[in-house]
C-alpha positions in Angstrom: 60.5 1.1 26.1 64.1 0.3 25.8 64.4 -1.9 28.9 62.0 -3.3 31.5 62.9 -4.9 34.8 62.4 -8.6 35.1 59.4 -8.7 37.4 55.9 -10.1 37.3 52.9 -8.0 36.4 51.9 -7.6 40.1 55.2 -6.0 41.0 54.5 -2.8 39.1 55.6 -0.9 36.0 52.3 -1.3 34.2 51.0 1.6 32.3 47.6 2.7 33.5 45.3 4.5 31.1 41.8 5.8 31.8 39.7 5.7 28.6 37.9 9.0 29.1 36.0 10.5 26.2 33.4 13.2 25.8 31.3 14.0 22.8 30.6 17.6 23.5 32.7 20.4 25.0 30.0 20.9 27.6 30.7 17.4 29.0 34.3 18.4 29.5 33.3 21.6 31.4 30.9 19.6 33.6 33.8 17.4 34.7 36.4 20.2 35.0 36.5 20.1 38.8 37.4 16.4 38.8 39.8 16.7 35.9 41.6 19.7 37.5 43.0 17.2 40.0 45.2 15.9 37.1 47.5 19.0 37.5 47.8 18.8 41.3 50.7 17.0 42.9 48.6 16.3 46.0 48.4 12.6 46.9 44.9 13.1 48.5 43.6 14.7 45.3 45.1 11.8 43.3 43.3 9.3 45.5 40.0 11.1 45.0 40.7 11.3 41.2 41.3 7.5 41.0 38.1 6.9 42.9 36.0 9.0 40.5 37.7 7.7 37.3 37.3 4.0 38.2 39.5 1.2 37.2 42.1 1.9 34.5 43.1 -0.2 31.5 46.5 -1.9 32.3 49.2 -2.2 29.7 52.3 -4.3 30.4 54.9 -2.9 28.1 57.8 -5.1 27.0 61.2 -4.1 25.9 60.9 -2.8 22.3 57.3 -1.7 22.6 56.2 1.7 21.4 53.3 3.1 23.3 51.6 6.2 21.9 49.0 8.0 24.0 47.4 11.4 24.4 49.1 12.9 27.4 46.1 15.2 28.0 44.2 12.1 29.1 44.7 10.6 32.6 47.6 8.1 32.6 50.1 6.8 35.2 52.8 4.1 35.7 52.2 1.8 38.6 55.1 1.9 41.1 57.3 -1.0 41.7 56.5 -2.6 45.1 
């Protein structure tokens, strides 16, 4: 992150990461209908996905932070309100 706006944590900009993991490929296939919503730009599908995934981990990046994540896993940036 090169620059972050001067706002408090509740104003947005936090990185949301859902710590999903599966031990076997079969677990991934069982959850495929839910995970397929990750590729849809439909707000209702996104609401359903958030309900099923539960609460995300919140990361508040500061200027100069390097955040590495697997982009195949669910993640989002909270909008500024």
